C-alpha positions, 0 to 999 in steps of 0.5 A: 556498379557496387561490385566494381567499387568493392572489387577495386577497394580490396585488390592490391594496386599491383594486380588491380587490373587483372582483379577488376577484369576477373571481377567483371567477368564473374559478374557478367558470367553469372548474369548470363547463366541466370538469363539463360536458365530462368525461363526453363526453370519457370517452366520446369519448377513453376515461377515460385520455384524458380524465384525460390531457387534464386532467392536461396542462392542469394541467401547463401551469398548473403551468409558468405558476405556476413561471415567471410567478408571483412569490413574495411570502411575507413581503413587506409589501403595499407591496412587493407592489405594486412587484412588478407594476410590473416585468411579471410581477415574478418576477425582482424578487420573487426579488431582493427575497427575496434582499436582504431574506431576514431580514426576509421570514423574520421577516414570514412567521413572524409571518403564520403558516399562515393566509396559506396559506404 
């Protein structure tokens, strides 16, 4: 469910349907790949090796999110569009959050837990 919330939160309205579709296909595709390779990996490199392999992939994904995924909590949709006009937009999002700390805090409180933050 979280992948759907994040995906639709960052995709412009004009291409939101296609973006959400690609997001869902990617999520399901990775689930199918893991489900179809897990038992073979357990036999080939032991259960610990299989879990370690997938843990390594998760760690690389975590690093990507930490360093390449902008925090848009509390930002209005208009500003989210500007974030991606600056590459990955991580630095721009941090500057915006710092400069508009009070606005972001009020806006995030109004959005509530339904936005997944």
